[in-house]
N, C-alpha and C positions, 0 to 999 in steps of 0.2 A: 359806495363800494370801497372796500379796503384795498389799498395799494401797497405792495411791499416797499420797504425802504431801500435806498441804494446801499451797496456794500461798502464798508470802510476799507480803505486801501491798507496793505500790509505795512507800508512805511508809517502811516498815521497810527496804526495800532501799536507797532513797535516803539514809536516815539512816546506814546502815552505810557506804555508799560515801563520804558526806561526811565521816564520822569518819575513815575510812582516809586520805582525801586530806588532811585537816587535819593528821593526825599526820605525813605525809610532808612537808608544807609547813613544819611546825615544825622538823623535823630538817634540812631543806635550809637554813632560815634560820640555824640553829645552826652548820652547817658553813661557810656563807658568812661568818658573823661571826668564827668561829675563824680562817679563812683570811685575812681582812682584818687581824686583830690580829697574826697571825704575820708577815705581809708588812710591816706597819708597824713591827714591832719592839717593840711595847708589850705583848706577851703575857708574862704572868708565871705563867700557870697551865698552860702547855703546854711540855713539854720536848722538844727535838729536837736531834739531833747537829749540831755545828758542823763545818765542813770544817777539819780540823787540818793538812792538807797545804799549804794556802795560807799558813798562818802559819809553817811550818817552812822554806819555800823562801826567805822574805825574810830 
């Protein structure tokens, strides 16, 4: 016979949600930081392709 599960407390639920949101905020901050460094040209840990067509035309 099926038995209902015990209810999760509000504090445990809020703790899990806060942890999930914190992880998302940290990843968003890392992405923003990487984007800023790539745009400024100071990035030396991120490799991306350069446009070779522009150099060949000149």
